C-alpha positions as CSV (number, residue, x, y, z in Angstrom):
1,X,66.5,63.9,104.6
2,X,68.8,65.9,102.3
3,X,72.0,67.4,103.8
4,X,71.7,71.2,104.1
5,X,74.9,73.0,103.5
6,X,75.5,76.7,104.1
7,X,78.6,78.6,103.1
8,X,79.0,80.0,106.6
9,X,78.2,76.9,108.7
10,X,80.7,75.4,111.2
11,X,82.1,72.8,108.8
12,X,82.6,75.2,105.9
13,X,84.2,77.8,108.2
14,X,86.6,75.1,109.5
15,X,87.6,74.2,105.9
16,X,88.1,77.9,104.9
17,X,90.3,78.4,108.0
18,X,92.3,75.4,107.1
19,X,92.7,76.5,103.4
20,X,94.5,79.7,104.5
21,X,97.0,77.8,106.6
22,X,100.5,77.0,105.0
23,X,100.7,73.9,103.0
24,X,96.9,73.4,102.4
25,X,96.9,74.6,98.8
26,X,99.6,73.6,96.3
27,X,100.1,74.8,92.7
28,X,98.8,72.6,89.9
29,X,101.9,72.0,87.8
30,X,100.0,70.6,84.8
31,X,97.6,73.6,84.7
32,X,100.5,76.1,85.0
33,X,102.2,74.3,82.1
34,X,99.1,74.7,80.0
35,X,98.9,78.4,80.8
36,X,102.6,79.1,80.2
37,X,103.7,76.6,77.6
38,X,106.8,75.9,79.8
39,X,108.1,72.5,80.5
40,X,107.5,70.8,83.9
41,X,111.0,71.2,85.2
42,X,111.0,75.0,84.4
43,X,107.6,75.4,86.1
44,X,108.8,73.5,89.2
45,X,112.1,75.4,89.4
46,X,110.3,78.7,89.0
47,X,107.8,77.9,91.7
48,X,110.5,76.9,94.1
49,X,112.5,80.1,93.3
50,X,109.4,82.3,93.8
51,X,108.4,80.5,97.0
52,X,111.9,81.1,98.5
53,X,112.2,84.7,97.4
54,X,108.9,86.5,97.1
55,X,105.8,84.3,97.8
56,X,104.1,84.1,101.1
57,X,101.9,81.2,100.3
58,X,98.7,80.3,98.5
59,X,95.1,81.0,99.6
60,X,91.5,80.8,98.3
61,X,89.8,83.8,96.8
62,X,86.5,84.3,98.5
63,X,83.5,86.4,97.2
64,X,82.9,88.4,100.4
65,X,79.4,89.4,99.3
66,X,78.3,85.8,98.8
67,X,79.6,85.2,102.4
68,X,77.3,88.0,103.6
69,X,79.9,90.8,104.0
70,X,78.5,93.5,101.7
71,X,80.3,96.4,103.3
72,X,84.0,97.4,103.3
73,X,84.8,100.4,105.5
74,X,87.9,102.5,104.9
75,X,88.8,104.8,107.8
76,X,91.5,107.4,107.6
77,X,92.7,108.8,110.9
78,X,94.6,111.8,112.3
79,X,96.1,109.7,115.1
80,X,98.2,111.1,118.0
81,X,100.7,108.3,118.7
82,X,102.8,110.4,121.1
83,X,101.6,108.5,124.2
84,X,103.2,105.1,123.6
85,X,101.3,103.2,126.3
86,X,97.9,104.4,125.1
87,X,98.9,103.9,121.4
88,X,100.0,100.3,122.2
89,X,96.6,99.6,123.8
90,X,94.7,100.9,120.8
91,X,97.0,99.0,118.3
92,X,96.6,95.8,120.4
93,X,92.8,96.3,120.2
94,X,92.9,96.8,116.5
95,X,95.2,93.8,116.1
96,X,92.6,91.5,117.8
97,X,89.6,93.0,116.0
98,X,88.6,90.4,113.3
99,X,86.8,93.1,111.3
100,X,90.1,95.0,110.7
101,X,92.0,93.2,107.9
102,X,94.3,96.1,107.1
103,X,95.9,98.7,109.4
104,X,98.8,100.8,108.1
105,X,100.6,104.0,108.9
106,X,100.5,106.5,106.1
107,X,102.2,109.7,105.2
108,X,101.4,112.5,102.8
109,X,100.9,116.3,102.5
110,X,98.3,116.3,105.3
111,X,98.1,115.2,108.9
112,X,96.3,111.9,108.1
113,X,98.6,109.2,109.4
114,X,96.7,105.9,109.8
115,X,94.4,103.9,107.6
116,X,92.2,100.9,108.3
117,X,90.1,98.7,106.1
118,X,87.4,96.7,107.7
119,X,84.7,94.2,106.6
120,X,81.1,94.2,107.9
121,X,77.8,92.7,106.9
122,X,76.1,96.1,106.7
123,X,76.3,99.7,108.0
124,X,74.3,98.8,111.2
125,X,76.8,96.2,112.2
126,X,79.7,98.7,111.6
127,X,78.0,101.3,113.8
128,X,77.5,98.8,116.6
129,X,81.1,97.8,116.3
130,X,82.3,101.5,116.6
131,X,80.2,102.1,119.7
132,X,81.6,98.9,121.3
133,X,85.1,99.9,120.3
134,X,85.0,103.2,121.9
135,X,83.5,101.8,125.1
136,X,86.1,99.0,125.3
137,X,89.1,101.2,124.3
138,X,88.4,104.7,125.7
139,X,91.9,105.8,124.7
140,X,90.5,106.1,121.2
141,X,88.7,109.3,122.3
142,X,92.1,110.8,123.2
143,X,94.3,109.6,120.4
144,X,92.0,110.0,117.4
145,X,92.0,113.7,116.6
146,X,89.9,113.3,113.5
147,X,88.8,110.6,111.1
148,X,87.1,110.2,107.7
149,X,85.0,107.1,107.1
150,X,84.2,105.8,103.7
151,X,81.7,103.0,102.9
152,X,82.8,101.0,99.9
153,X,79.9,99.4,98.0
154,X,78.9,98.5,94.5
155,X,79.3,99.3,91.7
156,X,82.9,98.1,91.6
157,X,84.8,99.7,88.7
158,X,88.0,97.8,89.1
159,X,89.1,95.1,91.5
160,X,92.4,93.3,91.5
161,X,94.5,91.7,94.1
162,X,97.9,93.1,95.0
163,X,99.4,90.1,93.2
164,X,97.4,90.6,90.0
165,X,98.3,94.3,89.9
166,X,102.0,93.6,90.5
167,X,102.0,90.9,87.7
168,X,100.4,93.4,85.3
169,X,102.9,96.1,86.2
170,X,105.8,93.6,85.7
171,X,104.4,92.5,82.3
172,X,104.2,96.1,81.2
173,X,107.8,96.8,82.4
174,X,109.1,93.7,80.6
175,X,107.2,94.8,77.4
176,X,108.7,98.3,77.7
177,X,112.2,96.8,78.3
178,X,111.8,94.6,75.2
179,X,111.0,97.7,73.1
180,X,114.0,99.6,74.4
181,X,116.4,96.8,73.6
182,X,117.0,95.6,77.1
183,X,117.3,98.9,79.0
184,X,115.9,98.4,82.5
185,X,112.8,100.3,83.4
186,X,112.4,101.7,86.9
187,X,115.6,99.9,88.0
188,X,114.0,96.5,87.6
189,X,116.6,93.9,86.7
190,X,115.2,90.7,88.3
191,X,118.0,90.5,90.9
192,X,117.3,90.4,94.6
193,X,118.8,93.3,96.3
194,X,121.4,92.5,98.9
195,X,121.2,94.1,102.4
């Protein structure tokens, strides 16, 4: 009988979980040499420098839709955080919710002050989660003054990781710096700020 594998069975989930842990994925020095044209010592020294100063690790890139998560939900809140006890309870609940992968404070010219990004299989599972959330954390009714919910779906017009976007910005700044004869652009000088 052939072995049946699924991308979301218990074994594959254990392997994915292990892949996101520190030390599970290491850079391929030979491949980086081929991409960059740099010698092995320079590549190794650069990786060590980056790991010590700016990198938080390595992780796999997963196609969420192939894993069955076809819906990203972005919610922007007008959140009253003046009651610290209730706010802590809501933030603790958000912190343990596996659907929420991004929760940040925000500021701007309006009263919107909190944004979350969540991952769901579909709209129905999102709506079930919201109902459950408000029943488990009734403080949400008091603290959320207003919210806007956006369902992010295909077509995707542009999708880059934070790292890819930052690398492209740095390349553009370096190109602009080369054109200006070494003048620093946006204060970028490659030195780590002290403090």
